MARNU-644549 format. One record per residue (C-alpha): x, z, y; residue number from 0; residue in three letters. Coordinates in steps of 0.05 Angstrom, whole numbers, plus 5000, padded with zeros to 4 digits. Each point is the difference from the previous one (the first is absolute). Example, Ala and Ser with C-alpha at 12.3 -4.5 7.8 and 13.67 -1.06 7.14 Angstrom:
SITE, u, w, v, nr, rest
SITE, 5246, 5156, 4910, 0, ALA
SITE, 5027, 4987, 5069, 1, SER
***
This chain:
SITE, u, w, v, nr, rest
SITE, 1828, 9511, 3320, 0, UNK
SITE, 5065, 5032, 4977, 1, UNK
SITE, 5043, 4976, 4942, 2, UNK
SITE, 4986, 5038, 4936, 3, UNK
SITE, 5048, 5015, 4943, 4, UNK
SITE, 4977, 4977, 4931, 5, UNK
SITE, 5034, 5042, 4947, 6, UNK
SITE, 5007, 4999, 4925, 7, UNK
SITE, 4963, 5048, 4954, 8, UNK
SITE, 5048, 5026, 4947, 9, UNK
SITE, 4979, 5056, 4953, 10, UNK
SITE, 4944, 5020, 5046, 11, UNK
SITE, 5042, 5003, 5064, 12, UNK
SITE, 5004, 4952, 5058, 13, UNK
SITE, 5071, 4977, 5011, 14, UNK
SITE, 5039, 4953, 5045, 15, UNK
SITE, 5062, 4962, 4978, 16, UNK
SITE, 5062, 4970, 5031, 17, UNK
SITE, 4985, 4928, 4981, 18, UNK
SITE, 4986, 4944, 5049, 19, UNK
SITE, 4937, 5011, 5041, 20, UNK
SITE, 4939, 4956, 4989, 21, UNK
SITE, 4959, 4983, 5062, 22, UNK
SITE, 4924, 4999, 4990, 23, UNK
SITE, 4962, 4960, 5051, 24, UNK
SITE, 4927, 4995, 5022, 25, UNK
SITE, 4984, 4927, 4983, 26, UNK
SITE, 4948, 4999, 5056, 27, UNK
SITE, 5051, 5015, 5054, 28, UNK
SITE, 5069, 4988, 4970, 29, UNK
SITE, 5021, 5070, 5021, 30, UNK
SITE, 5041, 5046, 4955, 31, UNK
SITE, 4957, 5060, 4982, 32, UNK
SITE, 5040, 5034, 4945, 33, UNK
SITE, 5068, 5003, 4967, 34, UNK
SITE, 5007, 5009, 4925, 35, UNK
SITE, 5060, 5026, 4962, 36, UNK
SITE, 5033, 4957, 4946, 37, UNK
SITE, 5013, 5033, 4933, 38, UNK
SITE, 5067, 4988, 4967, 39, UNK
SITE, 5024, 5009, 4929, 40, UNK
SITE, 5008, 5075, 5011, 41, UNK
SITE, 4928, 5010, 5021, 42, UNK
SITE, 4977, 4956, 4943, 43, UNK
SITE, 5040, 5040, 4948, 44, UNK
SITE, 4974, 5065, 5029, 45, UNK
SITE, 4928, 4976, 4998, 46, UNK
SITE, 5005, 4975, 4928, 47, UNK
SITE, 5031, 5066, 4979, 48, UNK
SITE, 4944, 5039, 5034, 49, UNK
SITE, 4947, 4954, 4971, 50, UNK
SITE, 5029, 5007, 4930, 51, UNK
SITE, 4997, 5076, 5004, 52, UNK
SITE, 4929, 4997, 5027, 53, UNK
SITE, 4979, 4952, 4945, 54, UNK
SITE, 5023, 5049, 4947, 55, UNK
SITE, 4951, 5052, 5026, 56, UNK
SITE, 4943, 4954, 5024, 57, UNK
SITE, 4996, 4960, 4935, 58, UNK
SITE, 4991, 5066, 4961, 59, UNK
SITE, 4944, 5023, 5044, 60, UNK
SITE, 4931, 4998, 4969, 61, UNK
SITE, 4958, 4938, 5010, 62, UNK
SITE, 4946, 5041, 5033, 63, UNK
SITE, 5048, 5028, 5052, 64, UNK
SITE, 5028, 4931, 5016, 65, UNK
SITE, 4930, 4974, 5007, 66, UNK
SITE, 4983, 5056, 5048, 67, UNK
SITE, 5057, 4979, 5045, 68, UNK
SITE, 4975, 4928, 4999, 69, UNK
SITE, 4929, 5022, 5020, 70, UNK
SITE, 5028, 5042, 5057, 71, UNK
SITE, 5044, 4942, 5023, 72, UNK
SITE, 4940, 4953, 4998, 73, UNK
SITE, 4960, 5048, 5044, 74, UNK
SITE, 5057, 5005, 5051, 75, UNK
SITE, 5011, 4925, 5005, 76, UNK
SITE, 4925, 4990, 5012, 77, UNK
SITE, 4999, 5056, 5052, 78, UNK
SITE, 5061, 4973, 5037, 79, UNK
SITE, 4983, 4926, 4994, 80, UNK
SITE, 4990, 4990, 5075, 81, UNK
SITE, 5069, 5029, 5015, 82, UNK
SITE, 5031, 4957, 4946, 83, UNK
SITE, 4965, 4938, 5027, 84, UNK
SITE, 5025, 5012, 5071, 85, UNK
SITE, 5072, 5006, 4975, 86, UNK
SITE, 4994, 4935, 4961, 87, UNK
SITE, 4967, 4964, 5059, 88, UNK
SITE, 5055, 5021, 5048, 89, UNK
SITE, 5059, 4978, 4957, 90, UNK
SITE, 4969, 4941, 4964, 91, UNK
SITE, 4955, 4972, 5055, 92, UNK
SITE, 4937, 4992, 4958, 93, UNK
SITE, 4935, 5027, 5027, 94, UNK
SITE, 4981, 5072, 4986, 95, UNK
SITE, 4939, 4975, 4961, 96, UNK
SITE, 5044, 4957, 4957, 97, UNK
SITE, 5047, 5058, 4988, 98, UNK
SITE, 4942, 5044, 4979, 99, UNK
SITE, 4981, 4946, 4950, 100, UNK
SITE, 5068, 5003, 4966, 101, UNK
SITE, 4994, 5076, 4995, 102, UNK
SITE, 4932, 4992, 4967, 103, UNK
SITE, 5032, 4955, 4948, 104, UNK
SITE, 5055, 5051, 4990, 105, UNK
SITE, 4948, 5054, 4988, 106, UNK
SITE, 4971, 4959, 4943, 107, UNK
SITE, 5067, 5004, 4965, 108, UNK
SITE, 5003, 5075, 5009, 109, UNK
SITE, 4930, 5003, 4971, 110, UNK
SITE, 5026, 4965, 4938, 111, UNK
SITE, 5060, 5047, 4995, 112, UNK
SITE, 4954, 5060, 5005, 113, UNK
SITE, 4971, 4979, 4933, 114, UNK
SITE, 5066, 5018, 4965, 115, UNK
SITE, 4969, 5047, 4948, 116, UNK
SITE, 4961, 4941, 4973, 117, UNK
SITE, 5053, 4947, 5013, 118, UNK
SITE, 5054, 5040, 4964, 119, UNK
SITE, 4962, 5008, 4935, 120, UNK
SITE, 5038, 4974, 4941, 121, UNK
SITE, 4977, 4979, 4930, 122, UNK
SITE, 4998, 5038, 4934, 123, UNK
SITE, 4989, 4979, 4928, 124, UNK
SITE, 4989, 5057, 4951, 125, UNK
SITE, 5022, 4994, 4928, 126, UNK
SITE, 5029, 4930, 5008, 127, UNK
SITE, 5038, 5014, 4936, 128, UNK
SITE, 4994, 5060, 4954, 129, UNK
SITE, 5015, 5061, 5044, 130, UNK
SITE, 5026, 4955, 5056, 131, UNK
SITE, 4971, 4994, 5070, 132, UNK
SITE, 5022, 4950, 5053, 133, UNK
SITE, 4988, 5006, 5074, 134, UNK
SITE, 5027, 4970, 5064, 135, UNK
SITE, 5001, 5013, 5074, 136, UNK
SITE, 5035, 4976, 5063, 137, UNK
SITE, 5050, 5041, 5039, 138, UNK
SITE, 5034, 4993, 5068, 139, UNK
SITE, 5063, 4960, 5010, 140, UNK
SITE, 5037, 5047, 5048, 141, UNK
SITE, 5021, 4981, 5070, 142, UNK
SITE, 4967, 4935, 5025, 143, UNK
SITE, 5005, 4964, 5067, 144, UNK
SITE, 4954, 4958, 5043, 145, UNK
SITE, 5025, 4949, 5051, 146, UNK
SITE, 4942, 4982, 5045, 147, UNK
SITE, 4986, 4947, 5054, 148, UNK
SITE, 4983, 5006, 5074, 149, UNK
SITE, 4931, 4968, 4995, 150, UNK
SITE, 4967, 5059, 4963, 151, UNK
SITE, 5041, 5063, 5015, 152, UNK
SITE, 4946, 5046, 4970, 153, UNK
SITE, 4963, 4959, 4949, 154, UNK
SITE, 5059, 4974, 4960, 155, UNK
SITE, 5034, 5068, 4993, 156, UNK
SITE, 4932, 5026, 4976, 157, UNK
SITE, 4998, 4944, 4949, 158, UNK
SITE, 5062, 5031, 4969, 159, UNK
SITE, 5013, 5073, 5013, 160, UNK
SITE, 4934, 5033, 4979, 161, UNK
SITE, 5000, 4969, 4931, 162, UNK
SITE, 5074, 5011, 4990, 163, UNK
SITE, 4995, 5073, 5022, 164, UNK
SITE, 4936, 5013, 4961, 165, UNK
SITE, 5035, 4976, 4937, 166, UNK
SITE, 5056, 5051, 5011, 167, UNK
SITE, 5054, 4960, 5035, 168, UNK
SITE, 5039, 5016, 5063, 169, UNK
SITE, 4996, 4946, 5053, 170, UNK
SITE, 5047, 4973, 5053, 171, UNK
SITE, 4968, 4956, 5054, 172, UNK
SITE, 5041, 4950, 5041, 173, UNK
SITE, 4951, 4976, 5052, 174, UNK
SITE, 5010, 4940, 5045, 175, UNK
SITE, 5047, 5015, 5058, 176, UNK
SITE, 4950, 4964, 5046, 177, UNK
SITE, 4945, 5054, 4995, 178, UNK
SITE, 5026, 5061, 4962, 179, UNK
SITE, 4964, 5058, 5035, 180, UNK
SITE, 4937, 4999, 4957, 181, UNK
SITE, 5044, 5018, 4940, 182, UNK
SITE, 5019, 5066, 5032, 183, UNK
SITE, 4927, 5020, 5010, 184, UNK
SITE, 4986, 4981, 4928, 185, UNK
SITE, 5058, 5046, 4979, 186, UNK
SITE, 4970, 5056, 5042, 187, UNK
SITE, 4933, 4991, 4966, 188, UNK
SITE, 5031, 5002, 4931, 189, UNK
SITE, 5034, 5066, 5019, 190, UNK
SITE, 4936, 5029, 5028, 191, UNK
SITE, 4964, 4980, 4936, 192, UNK
SITE, 5047, 5044, 4960, 193, UNK
SITE, 5048, 4948, 4972, 194, UNK
SITE, 5067, 5034, 4984, 195, UNK
SITE, 5060, 4982, 5043, 196, UNK
SITE, 5040, 4941, 4974, 197, UNK
SITE, 4942, 4965, 4964, 198, UNK
SITE, 4987, 4954, 5060, 199, UNK
SITE, 5058, 4979, 5044, 200, UNK
SITE, 5010, 4950, 5057, 201, UNK
SITE, 5064, 4963, 5017, 202, UNK
SITE, 5008, 4949, 5056, 203, UNK
SITE, 5048, 4942, 5001, 204, UNK
SITE, 5012, 4926, 4990, 205, UNK
SITE, 5031, 4955, 4946, 206, UNK
SITE, 5057, 5048, 4983, 207, UNK
SITE, 4951, 5056, 4984, 208, UNK
SITE, 4956, 4952, 4959, 209, UNK
SITE, 5060, 4978, 4959, 210, UNK
SITE, 5021, 5072, 4991, 211, UNK
SITE, 4931, 5015, 4971, 212, UNK
SITE, 5002, 4940, 4955, 213, UNK
SITE, 5068, 5020, 4972, 214, UNK
SITE, 4992, 5076, 4995, 215, UNK
SITE, 5006, 5027, 4930, 216, UNK
SITE, 4952, 5057, 5015, 217, UNK
SITE, 4941, 4955, 5017, 218, UNK
SITE, 4959, 4976, 4941, 219, UNK
SITE, 4953, 4951, 5032, 220, UNK
SITE, 4990, 4961, 5065, 221, UNK
SITE, 4935, 4974, 5029, 222, UNK
SITE, 5006, 4949, 5057, 223, UNK
SITE, 4954, 4960, 5045, 224, UNK
SITE, 5028, 4949, 5048, 225, UNK
SITE, 5023, 4928, 5007, 226, UNK
SITE, 5014, 4957, 4939, 227, UNK
SITE, 5076, 4993, 5011, 228, UNK
SITE, 5008, 5075, 5006, 229, UNK
SITE, 4952, 5013, 4942, 230, UNK
SITE, 5042, 4955, 4956, 231, UNK
SITE, 5064, 5035, 5022, 232, UNK
SITE, 4969, 5069, 4987, 233, UNK
SITE, 4976, 4978, 4931, 234, UNK
SITE, 5066, 4970, 4978, 235, UNK
SITE, 5045, 5054, 5027, 236, UNK
SITE, 4959, 5060, 4978, 237, UNK
SITE, 4987, 4968, 4931, 238, UNK
SITE, 5074, 4989, 4992, 239, UNK
SITE, 5009, 5074, 5013, 240, UNK
SITE, 4953, 5016, 4943, 241, UNK
SITE, 4940, 5020, 5042, 242, UNK
SITE, 4927, 4985, 4990, 243, UNK
SITE, 4979, 4955, 5058, 244, UNK
SITE, 4936, 4973, 5031, 245, UNK
SITE, 5015, 4956, 5061, 246, UNK
SITE, 4942, 4968, 5037, 247, UNK
SITE, 5021, 4941, 5042, 248, UNK
SITE, 4969, 4954, 5052, 249, UNK
SITE, 4937, 4958, 5000, 250, UNK
SITE, 4969, 4936, 5023, 251, UNK
SITE, 4928, 5016, 4985, 252, UNK
SITE, 4953, 4940, 4998, 253, UNK
SITE, 4926, 4998, 5014, 254, UNK
SITE, 4964, 4941, 4970, 255, UNK
SITE, 4937, 4983, 5040, 256, UNK
SITE, 4949, 4957, 4964, 257, UNK
SITE, 4951, 4954, 5037, 258, UNK
SITE, 4942, 5045, 4979, 259, UNK
SITE, 5029, 5062, 5032, 260, UNK
SITE, 4965, 5032, 5060, 261, UNK
SITE, 5046, 4973, 5056, 262, UNK
SITE, 4985, 5053, 5052, 263, UNK
SITE, 5009, 5060, 4953, 264, UNK
SITE, 5061, 4969, 4968, 265, UNK
SITE, 5032, 4987, 5067, 266, UNK
SITE, 4990, 5073, 5019, 267, UNK
SITE, 5033, 5024, 4936, 268, UNK
SITE, 5059, 4951, 5007, 269, UNK
SITE, 5014, 5021, 5071, 270, UNK
SITE, 4997, 5074, 4983, 271, UNK
SITE, 5044, 4991, 4938, 272, UNK
SITE, 5049, 4953, 5034, 273, UNK
SITE, 5008, 5034, 5067, 274, UNK
SITE, 4985, 5073, 4985, 275, UNK
SITE, 5062, 5043, 5009, 276, UNK
SITE, 5032, 4938, 5032, 277, UNK
SITE, 5003, 4969, 4931, 278, UNK
SITE, 5051, 5052, 4977, 279, UNK
SITE, 4967, 5015, 4934, 280, UNK
SITE, 5023, 4978, 4931, 281, UNK
SITE, 4927, 4988, 4984, 282, UNK
SITE, 4984, 4960, 5063, 283, UNK
SITE, 4971, 4931, 4994, 284, UNK
SITE, 5053, 4953, 5025, 285, UNK
SITE, 4977, 4933, 4971, 286, UNK
SITE, 4930, 4970, 5002, 287, UNK
SITE, 4988, 4945, 4949, 288, UNK
SITE, 4942, 4961, 5031, 289, UNK
SITE, 4962, 4961, 4945, 290, UNK
SITE, 4956, 4941, 5016, 291, UNK
SITE, 4991, 4942, 5046, 292, UNK
SITE, 5031, 4996, 5069, 293, UNK
SITE, 4934, 5018, 5033, 294, UNK
SITE, 4992, 5061, 4955, 295, UNK
SITE, 5071, 5026, 5010, 296, UNK
SITE, 4999, 4985, 5075, 297, UNK
SITE, 4939, 5045, 5008, 298, UNK
SITE, 5039, 5057, 4965, 299, UNK
SITE, 5062, 4990, 5043, 300, UNK
SITE, 4958, 4999, 5064, 301, UNK
SITE, 4964, 5064, 4980, 302, UNK
SITE, 5065, 5037, 4984, 303, UNK
SITE, 5030, 4976, 5066, 304, UNK
SITE, 4939, 5023, 5040, 305, UNK
SITE, 5001, 5069, 4967, 306, UNK
SITE, 5076, 5005, 5008, 307, UNK
SITE, 4996, 4988, 5075, 308, UNK
SITE, 4956, 5061, 5007, 309, UNK
SITE, 5049, 5049, 4967, 310, UNK
SITE, 5020, 5055, 5049, 311, UNK
SITE, 5075, 5009, 4998, 312, UNK
SITE, 5030, 5062, 5031, 313, UNK
SITE, 5035, 5067, 4988, 314, UNK
SITE, 4974, 5051, 4952, 315, UNK
SITE, 4988, 5047, 5059, 316, UNK
SITE, 4943, 4954, 5023, 317, UNK
SITE, 4938, 5014, 4958, 318, UNK
SITE, 4976, 4929, 5012, 319, UNK
SITE, 5060, 4969, 4965, 320, UNK
SITE, 4986, 4965, 4935, 321, UNK
SITE, 5072, 4977, 4987, 322, UNK
SITE, 5066, 5029, 5023, 323, UNK
SITE, 5072, 4974, 5006, 324, UNK
SITE, 5047, 4980, 4944, 325, UNK
SITE, 5053, 5051, 4981, 326, UNK
SITE, 5064, 4973, 5034, 327, UNK
SITE, 5022, 4948, 5050, 328, UNK
SITE, 5037, 4965, 4942, 329, UNK
SITE, 4934, 4994, 4963, 330, UNK
SITE, 4966, 4971, 5061, 331, UNK
SITE, 5055, 4947, 5009, 332, UNK
SITE, 4999, 4982, 4926, 333, UNK
SITE, 4925, 4989, 5003, 334, UNK
SITE, 5005, 4957, 5062, 335, UNK
SITE, 5056, 4960, 4968, 336, UNK
SITE, 4960, 4986, 4936, 337, UNK
SITE, 4939, 4978, 5040, 338, UNK
SITE, 5043, 4953, 5042, 339, UNK
SITE, 5033, 4971, 4939, 340, UNK
SITE, 4933, 4989, 4966, 341, UNK
SITE, 4977, 4960, 5060, 342, UNK
SITE, 5061, 4954, 4995, 343, UNK
SITE, 4985, 4992, 4925, 344, UNK
SITE, 4930, 4973, 5013, 345, UNK
SITE, 4956, 5061, 5006, 346, UNK
SITE, 4946, 5002, 5054, 347, UNK
SITE, 5001, 5063, 5043, 348, UNK
SITE, 4926, 5016, 5009, 349, UNK
SITE, 5010, 5070, 5028, 350, UNK
SITE, 5067, 5019, 5031, 351, UNK
SITE, 5018, 5073, 5010, 352, UNK
SITE, 5075, 4992, 5010, 353, UNK
SITE, 5002, 5015, 5074, 354, UNK
SITE, 4948, 5055, 5003, 355, UNK
SITE, 5015, 5057, 5047, 356, UNK
SITE, 4960, 5064, 5008, 357, UNK
SITE, 4995, 5023, 5073, 358, UNK
SITE, 5036, 5066, 5010, 359, UNK
SITE, 5037, 4990, 4933, 360, UNK
SITE, 5045, 4942, 5016, 361, UNK
SITE, 5056, 5032, 4961, 362, UNK
SITE, 4958, 5004, 4936, 363, UNK
SITE, 5010, 4956, 4939, 364, UNK
SITE, 4933, 4963, 5003, 365, UNK
SITE, 4981, 4936, 4966, 366, UNK
SITE, 4929, 4975, 5006, 367, UNK
SITE, 4957, 4973, 4943, 368, UNK
SITE, 5027, 4932, 4980, 369, UNK
SITE, 4966, 4946, 4958, 370, UNK
SITE, 5036, 4940, 4970, 371, UNK
SITE, 4961, 4943, 4968, 372, UNK
SITE, 5022, 4943, 4955, 373, UNK
SITE, 5064, 5037, 4981, 374, UNK
SITE, 5044, 4963, 4950, 375, UNK
SITE, 5013, 5042, 4938, 376, UNK
SITE, 5074, 4984, 5011, 377, UNK
SITE, 4999, 5034, 5068, 378, UNK
SITE, 5037, 5066, 5007, 379, UNK
SITE, 4937, 5028, 5032, 380, UNK
SITE, 4967, 4990, 4932, 381, UNK
SITE, 5057, 5016, 4953, 382, UNK
SITE, 5026, 5063, 5035, 383, UNK
SITE, 4966, 5067, 5010, 384, UNK
SITE, 4988, 5001, 5076, 385, UNK
SITE, 4976, 5072, 5003, 386, UNK
SITE, 4966, 4989, 5066, 387, UNK
SITE, 4932, 4980, 5029, 388, UNK
SITE, 5004, 4927, 4977, 389, UNK
SITE, 4948, 4966, 4957, 390, UNK
SITE, 5022, 4936, 4966, 391, UNK
SITE, 4947, 4949, 4977, 392, UNK
SITE, 5012, 4950, 4944, 393, UNK
SITE, 4948, 4953, 4971, 394, UNK
SITE, 4974, 4984, 4930, 395, UNK
SITE, 4948, 4951, 4975, 396, UNK
SITE, 4972, 5046, 4947, 397, UNK
SITE, 5009, 5067, 4964, 398, UNK
SITE, 5049, 4971, 4949, 399, UNK
SITE, 5046, 4976, 5055, 400, UNK
SITE, 4993, 5066, 5037, 401, UNK
SITE, 5019, 5040, 4938, 402, UNK
SITE, 5060, 4954, 4989, 403, UNK
SITE, 5023, 5014, 5072, 404, UNK
SITE, 4993, 5076, 4992, 405, UNK
SITE, 5035, 5002, 4932, 406, UNK
SITE, 5058, 4957, 5022, 407, UNK
SITE, 5018, 5051, 5053, 408, UNK
SITE, 5057, 5047, 4978, 409, UNK
SITE, 4962, 5062, 5022, 410, UNK
SITE, 4944, 5031, 4959, 411, UNK
SITE, 4979, 5063, 5035, 412, UNK
SITE, 4927, 4984, 5014, 413, UNK
SITE, 4951, 4943, 5009, 414, UNK
SITE, 4928, 4995, 5021, 415, UNK
SITE, 4942, 4951, 4996, 416, UNK
SITE, 4940, 4994, 5046, 417, UNK
SITE, 4941, 4966, 4966, 418, UNK
SITE, 4927, 5007, 4982, 419, UNK
SITE, 5013, 4972, 4931, 420, UNK
SITE, 5009, 5048, 4943, 421, UNK
SITE, 5029, 4944, 4957, 422, UNK
SITE, 5053, 4984, 5053, 423, UNK
SITE, 5017, 5074, 5008, 424, UNK
SITE, 5009, 5010, 4925, 425, UNK
SITE, 5043, 4937, 4993, 426, UNK
SITE, 5043, 5026, 5057, 427, UNK
SITE, 5008, 5071, 4976, 428, UNK
SITE, 5020, 4978, 4930, 429, UNK
SITE, 5046, 4944, 5023, 430, UNK
SITE, 5036, 5028, 5060, 431, UNK
SITE, 5070, 5029, 4989, 432, UNK
SITE, 4996, 5063, 5042, 433, UNK
SITE, 4998, 5074, 4987, 434, UNK
SITE, 4941, 5015, 5045, 435, UNK
SITE, 4940, 4955, 5011, 436, UNK
SITE, 4945, 5004, 5052, 437, UNK
SITE, 4932, 4965, 4992, 438, UNK
SITE, 4969, 4995, 5069, 439, UNK
SITE, 5047, 5057, 5017, 440, UNK
SITE, 5068, 4987, 5032, 441, UNK
SITE, 5049, 5034, 4952, 442, UNK
SITE, 4979, 5073, 5002, 443, UNK
SITE, 5047, 5054, 4980, 444, UNK
SITE, 4972, 5022, 4933, 445, UNK
SITE, 4974, 5071, 4994, 446, UNK
SITE, 5048, 5054, 4979, 447, UNK
SITE, 4974, 5002, 4929, 448, UNK
SITE, 5021, 4927, 4990, 449, UNK
SITE, 5069, 4974, 5020, 450, UNK
SITE, 5035, 4958, 5052, 451, UNK
SITE, 5049, 4944, 4987, 452, UNK
SITE, 5011, 4926, 4994, 453, UNK
SITE, 5036, 4949, 4958, 454, UNK
SITE, 5058, 4951, 5006, 455, UNK
SITE, 5043, 5015, 5062, 456, UNK
SITE, 4952, 5055, 5022, 457, UNK
SITE, 5019, 5048, 4945, 458, UNK
SITE, 5066, 5018, 4965, 459, UNK
SITE, 4989, 5046, 4941, 460, UNK
SITE, 4947, 5010, 4947, 461, UNK
SITE, 4950, 5045, 5033, 462, UNK
SITE, 4955, 4999, 5061, 463, UNK
SITE, 5000, 5059, 5047, 464, UNK
SITE, 4953, 5061, 4998, 465, UNK
SITE, 4940, 5011, 4954, 466, UNK
SITE, 5011, 5005, 4925, 467, UNK
SITE, 5060, 4952, 5004, 468, UNK
SITE, 5031, 5046, 5052, 469, UNK
SITE, 4992, 5060, 4954, 470, UNK
SITE, 5033, 4962, 4944, 471, UNK
SITE, 5057, 4980, 5046, 472, UNK
SITE, 5016, 5071, 5019, 473, UNK
SITE, 4996, 5028, 4929, 474, UNK
SITE, 5028, 4984, 4931, 475, UNK
SITE, 4967, 5008, 4933, 476, UNK
SITE, 5020, 5050, 4947, 477, UNK
SITE, 4973, 5000, 4929, 478, UNK
SITE, 5005, 5060, 4953, 479, UNK
SITE, 4991, 5000, 4925, 480, UNK
SITE, 4993, 5071, 4973, 481, UNK
SITE, 4994, 5036, 4933, 482, UNK
SITE, 4992, 5074, 4990, 483, UNK
SITE, 5014, 5013, 4925, 484, UNK
SITE, 4969, 5060, 4966, 485, UNK
SITE, 5049, 5054, 4979, 486, UNK
SITE, 5027, 4986, 4931, 487, UNK
SITE, 4973, 4929, 4997, 488, UNK
SITE, 5054, 4946, 5001, 489, UNK
SITE, 4989, 4928, 5021, 490, UNK
SITE, 5043, 4950, 4964, 491, UNK
SITE, 5046, 4960, 5045, 492, UNK
SITE, 5008, 4926, 4987, 493, UNK
SITE, 5056, 4951, 5012, 494, UNK
SITE, 4948, 4945, 5006, 495, UNK
SITE, 4967, 4986, 5067, 496, UNK
SITE, 4936, 5041, 5002, 497, UNK
SITE, 4939, 4964, 4972, 498, UNK
SITE, 4931, 5020, 4978, 499, UNK
SITE, 5025, 5012, 4929, 500, UNK
SITE, 5047, 5055, 5027, 501, UNK
SITE, 4947, 5032, 5044, 502, UNK
***
């Protein structure tokens, strides 16, 4: 396979740049498969200027015409989903089936954005005062940017761009440099759907480009998904520059398993949620809180281990694969290191995937399913986001202790409970400090008409992403108070603040 060039999309045109090259590798083989250009300040300035001009026209286009573009885009994404999935699988390493799943979730967000004529309706009060009407509506911000992670190169951009664009904004996407090619096909589909040039743009780069986006005077808002340290940096720097910011950080999602849960079914869900996509999901289950006696919790651990051993690990090119590699060799070494450190800190390694190799893919970045039991809550394997196929098990005597463990963790992205008790489920959902809660469901991504986001160190900013909160993020309110006096009829002006007696 030859080495491809991954270009920028600036004002509707694909462009290379003179910045340092970024190598893109196939995680299943370790081979370089593409080279991306790096955008500098010049390309960023040019893109913002083009987006600003495009916004002036796009934001004045009728709601029905904007909605028509969204419907056409939705059709094209659905039609080309297999092609998109193959691109994602190649550069990310996840299975094609998993990649198709993220595209399905992205389509839900386009569905929501297609409802713009209803979503954009404002409010109106007739004759609030004598001859005075008051109404309000929301209007676009201008040029907005999305900085997206490697783990969902299609879904996360589709969390942001369709709603932002439907509302009348122009959008600049900075995808992860690990798997940027899907962004180019998304740009092609926007163009084919009839979106004017400059409304959707793609720039590739690393920290320098990110900081340029955060500082740029021509960008009104930034949406980010990634690790907590970077999310905090994005929030602080962009806020200091006067921008509206939503920055979604990392996670340490806990699943509390009660003694009355169905062990076999729960184990299946924990393994799928913990090891799917090699654990590289911000909504993956990474901690199991086993509640009950030693006999009860041992049965759960044994069931998870048995199911974990059967997971088929391999490249995305093999249809039998259930789990692929991690994204980089650095990620693999970090995961191995955290598992080794946990063992020295008292954890019991029940299932060890550190030395897994896949025949014919010895150069790939594979880590097998790994299960750690009796992990101290002070261990770095518990306190840090591993972002790999590692399930950590801690123990609690009852639901109160389990809730205390979950709520003491600095992350608050999602949490789940597995139980047959409605009372336990209700106590958990009301008491847990997390933005998304699963009941016998391992932290699903909420449907596009809801929202996605956590609490504590998992979210910096006031709003969740997509859904109604996403629409509010990408628009600002405007209220109008109007009077149309009749010819020859004068309304007395008052030096006093208006009150009912002056109406």
